[in-house]
C-alpha positions in Angstrom: 20.0 -30.2 -8.2 19.0 -26.9 -6.6 20.9 -25.9 -3.5 19.2 -23.7 -1.0 21.3 -21.3 1.1 20.3 -19.4 4.2 22.0 -16.1 4.6 21.8 -13.2 7.0 20.7 -9.8 5.9 20.9 -6.4 7.6 17.6 -6.6 9.3 17.3 -7.7 12.9 15.8 -11.2 13.3 15.4 -12.0 9.6 16.8 -14.6 7.3 16.6 -15.1 3.6 16.5 -18.4 1.7 18.2 -18.0 -1.7 18.7 -20.1 -4.7 22.1 -20.8 -5.9 21.5 -19.3 -9.3 21.2 -15.7 -7.8 19.6 -14.5 -11.1 16.6 -12.2 -10.4 13.9 -10.5 -12.5 16.1 -7.4 -12.7 19.3 -9.2 -13.6 22.4 -7.6 -12.3 20.6 -5.7 -9.5 19.5 -9.0 -7.8 21.5 -10.2 -4.8 22.3 -8.7 -1.4 24.8 -6.0 -1.0 25.7 -4.3 2.2 24.9 -0.8 1.5 25.0 0.4 5.1 25.7 4.2 5.0 29.4 4.9 6.1 28.2 7.3 8.7 25.6 5.0 10.2 22.9 7.3 9.3 19.3 6.2 9.7 16.1 7.7 8.1 17.3 11.3 8.7 19.7 12.7 6.2 20.3 16.2 7.6 23.2 15.5 10.0 20.8 14.7 12.9 18.7 17.9 13.0 15.1 17.5 14.0 13.4 19.0 11.0 9.6 19.3 11.1 7.9 16.3 9.6 5.4 17.0 6.9 2.0 15.4 6.3 3.5 13.8 3.3 6.6 12.4 5.1 4.2 10.8 7.6 2.6 8.8 4.8 5.3 8.5 2.0 9.1 7.9 2.3 11.6 8.3 -0.7 13.9 5.4 -1.6 17.1 7.1 -0.3 15.6 7.7 3.1 14.1 4.2 3.0 17.5 2.8 2.2 19.2 4.7 5.1 16.4 3.4 7.4 16.8 -0.2 6.3 20.5 -0.1 7.0 20.1 1.9 10.3 20.6 0.4 13.9 16.7 0.3 14.2 15.6 -1.1 10.9 12.0 -1.2 9.9 9.8 -4.1 9.0 9.6 -4.0 5.2 6.6 -5.6 3.3 6.5 -6.3 -0.5 2.9 -6.0 -1.6 3.2 -6.7 -5.4 -0.3 -7.4 -6.7 -2.4 -6.3 -9.7 -6.0 -7.1 -10.8 -5.6 -10.3 -12.9 -1.9 -10.8 -11.7 -2.5 -11.5 -8.0 0.4 -13.8 -7.1 3.6 -11.6 -6.8 5.6 -14.3 -5.0 7.4 -15.4 -8.2 8.9 -11.9 -8.9 9.4 -11.3 -5.2 11.8 -14.3 -4.8 13.8 -13.1 -7.8 14.5 -9.6 -6.3 13.1 -7.6 -3.5 14.2 -4.8 -0.9 16.6 -6.1 1.7 14.7 -7.8 4.5 11.3 -7.4 2.8 8.7 -10.0 3.7 6.2 -11.0 0.8 2.5 -10.2 1.5 -0.1 -12.0 -0.3 -2.8 -9.3 -0.7 -5.6 -11.7 -1.4 -4.9 -14.0 1.4 -3.3 -11.7 4.1 -4.9 -8.3 3.4 -8.5 -9.4 3.1 -11.0 -12.1 4.2 -13.0 -14.5 2.1 -14.6 -12.7 -0.8 -18.5 -12.8 -1.2 -21.2 -10.9 -3.1 -22.5 -9.5 0.2 -19.1 -8.2 1.4 -17.1 -7.6 -1.8 -13.9 -9.0 -3.4 -11.5 -7.8 -0.6 -13.5 -7.6 2.7 -11.5 -6.4 5.8 -9.8 -9.3 7.7 -10.9 -9.8 11.2 -8.9 -8.1 13.9 -7.7 -11.5 15.1 -6.5 -12.6 11.7 -4.8 -9.3 10.9 -3.0 -9.4 14.3 -1.7 -13.0 13.6 -0.6 -11.9 10.2 1.1 -8.8 11.4 3.0 -10.8 14.0 4.1 -13.3 11.3 5.5 -10.4 9.4 7.6 -9.4 12.5 5.7 -6.3 13.6 5.8 -5.2 17.3 4.2 -2.4 19.0 6.3 0.6 18.1 7.6 -0.8 14.9 8.2 1.3 11.8 6.8 -0.4 8.7 7.7 0.3 5.1 5.5 -1.0 2.4 6.2 -1.0 -1.4 5.0 -2.6 -4.6 5.8 -2.1 -8.4 2.6 -0.2 -9.3 3.1 3.2 -7.7 2.1 2.2 -4.3 -1.5 1.3 -5.3 -1.4 -2.2 -3.9 1.0 -1.4 -1.0 -1.4 1.2 0.2 -3.8 -1.6 1.2 -1.2 -2.7 3.7 -0.6 0.8 4.8 -4.3 1.5 5.4 -4.9 -1.7 7.2 -2.0 -1.3 9.5 -2.9 2.3 10.2 -6.5 1.3 10.8 -5.3 -1.4 13.2 -3.4 1.2 15.3 0.1 0.8 13.9 1.3 4.4 14.1 4.4 4.5 11.7 3.6 3.1 8.4 5.0 4.5 5.2 4.7 3.9 1.5 8.0 3.8 -0.4 7.4 6.4 -3.2 8.1 5.0 -6.6 8.4 1.5 -5.1 10.8 -1.1 -6.6 11.4 0.8 -9.9 12.6 3.9 -7.9 14.7 1.7 -5.6 16.6 0.1 -8.5 16.8 3.4 -10.4 18.5 4.9 -7.4 21.3 2.3 -7.7 20.1 0.4 -4.5 20.6 -3.3 -4.7 18.0 -6.1 -4.3 18.0 -9.3 -2.3 16.6 -12.6 -3.7 15.0 -15.5 -1.9 12.3 -15.6 0.8 12.6 -13.7 4.1 11.7 -15.5 7.2 11.2 -12.8 9.8 11.5 -13.2 13.6 7.7 -13.3 14.9 6.5 -10.0 16.4 4.0 -9.3 19.2 1.9 -6.3 18.0 -1.4 -5.8 19.5 -3.9 -4.4 17.0 -6.5 -1.9 17.9 -8.9 -1.5 15.0 -10.6 1.8 14.3 -7.5 4.0 13.6 -8.9 5.2 10.3 -12.4 6.0 9.3 -14.6 3.7 7.2 -18.1 4.0 5.8 -20.8 1.4 5.0 -22.9 0.9 2.0 -25.8 2.6 3.8 -23.8 5.5 4.6 -22.4 5.8 1.1 -26.0 5.8 -0.3 -26.8 9.0 1.4 -23.3 10.5 1.9 -23.4 14.2 2.9 -19.9 15.0 1.8 -17.7 14.3 -1.4 -17.7 10.7 -2.5 -14.8 9.9 -4.8 -14.5 6.9 -7.2 -10.8 5.8 -7.5 -11.3 3.5 -10.4 -10.2 4.3 -14.0 -12.7 6.7 -15.7 -14.0 4.0 -18.1 -15.2 1.9 -15.3 -16.8 4.9 -13.6 -18.9 5.8 -16.8 -19.8 2.2 -17.3 -18.0 1.9 -20.6 -16.0 -1.1 -19.4 -16.5 -3.4 -16.4 -13.9 -6.3 -16.3 -15.1 -8.1 -13.0 -18.2 -6.8 -11.4 -21.8 -7.8 -12.4 -23.0 -4.2 -13.3 -21.1 -1.4 -14.9 -21.1 2.3 -13.7 -20.7 3.9 -10.3 -22.4 4.8 -7.1 -24.9 7.6 -7.6 -23.5 11.0 -6.7 -19.8 9.8 -6.9 -17.2 11.9 -8.6 -14.5 10.4 -10.7 -11.0 10.6 -9.4 -8.8 7.8 -10.8 -6.0 6.8 -8.4 -3.5 6.8 -11.3 -4.1 10.6 -11.5 -2.1 11.0 -8.3 1.0 9.6 -10.0 3.5 10.5 -12.6 3.9 8.2 -15.6 6.8 6.7 -14.0 4.8 5.9 -10.8 6.0 8.6 -8.5 3.6 10.6 -6.3 2.9 14.1 -7.7 4.2 17.1 -5.9 2.0 18.3 -3.1 0.9 21.5 -4.8 -0.3 19.4 -7.8 -2.3 17.1 -5.6 -3.8 20.1 -3.8 -4.9 21.6 -7.0 -6.2 18.3 -8.3 -8.4 17.6 -5.3 -9.5 21.3 -5.0 -11.0 20.9 -8.5 -13.2 18.1 -7.0 -14.0 20.4 -4.0 -11.9 18.3 -1.6 -10.0 20.2 1.0 -9.3 19.9 4.7 -12.4 20.0 6.7 -14.7 18.6 4.0 -16.1 15.2 4.6 -14.6 12.8 2.0 -15.1 9.0 1.4 -13.4 7.0 -1.2 -14.2 3.7 -2.9 -12.8 1.6 -5.9 -13.6 -1.9 -7.1 -12.7 -3.7 -3.9 -11.0 -1.3 -1.4 -7.5 -1.7 -2.7 -6.7 1.4 -4.9 -9.1 3.5 -2.9 -6.7 3.0 0.1 -4.1 4.7 -2.0 -6.4 7.6 -2.5 -6.9 7.8 1.1 -3.1 7.8 1.8 -2.6 10.6 -0.8 -5.3 12.6 0.7 -3.7 12.2 4.1 -0.4 13.4 2.6 -2.0 16.8 1.8 -3.8 17.1 5.2 -7.2 15.7 4.2 -8.8 12.9 6.2 -11.0 10.6 4.1 -13.0 7.6 5.0 -12.7 4.3 3.0 -15.7 2.3 1.8 -14.2 -1.3 2.2 -16.8 -3.1 0.3 -16.6 -0.7 -2.7 -18.2 -1.3 -6.0 -17.9 -5.0 -5.8 -20.2 -5.0 -2.9 -22.5 -2.3 -4.2 -22.9 -3.8 -7.8 -23.9 -7.2 -6.2 -26.8 -5.7 -4.3 -29.8 -5.6 -6.7 -31.3 -3.0 -4.3 -28.6 -0.5 -5.0 -28.9 1.8 -7.9 -26.0 2.1 -10.4 -25.4 5.3 -12.4 -23.5 5.4 -15.7 -22.0 8.2 -17.8 -20.2 11.2 -16.3 
């Protein structure tokens, strides 16, 4: 007989329900451990000096800074957004081990509305639905929110983008995600977290979007964040037509990351996008298959000072419209 236990964690107003076996997907790393820094430090690790915050630090946070913030006097809301195409339910791995206090987020159910050929696989949720969901996660006006996954931030960025679009000012992606956290020696917690409900009021429009009609005649640089093989039309696992939006340039999201899933250094990212004629002041829009990995591209561009618009319907909307032309090849 399984005995469920409720235990407190170091996050204000949150509880976890843990199984008695205590064994997680990452073995000895599973289980809560109070790693509160001895000096009570929060997210700042410079003795309290107010160092300038870079564009990168406004979007991404390293695991040591995330750890300090989680165990600070004013902990953030932490969201676990593990998801991948074809492996959409991350709750099974979440319950076996996640960052302390992290709330599981179902990307398909909570970060999108009902899919349709007309709107794509992951249409934006309504403001009302997103507000109700964000409150369930425990977000208040003024909350700091950390989001992470185990795929280099490519699914967590969907939560980052939606919350920033909804007017939540301080949302950051944990660079390297779960792998980096464990690799740094920080412990995991198992079980489900039941957060205290929040009272955030969403204000959509905080980040730019473009429609299919605007993409069709886009005056700036249009980036396709899918793998290059999908861009060329060599493979297409889910959409009815293969190829890309005419005029788009291939810029796979995975090219922003190291092989281990860490974000490239700023100078490498600047050089990468300069080769695509992307720089501050240039109009840029990004799409992918359904508006998930493209959100990561938008986040990465923001980290080097480039504002980019998201095409939420992305190729899953475009390819389902017989009136829209699809290009193939490079």
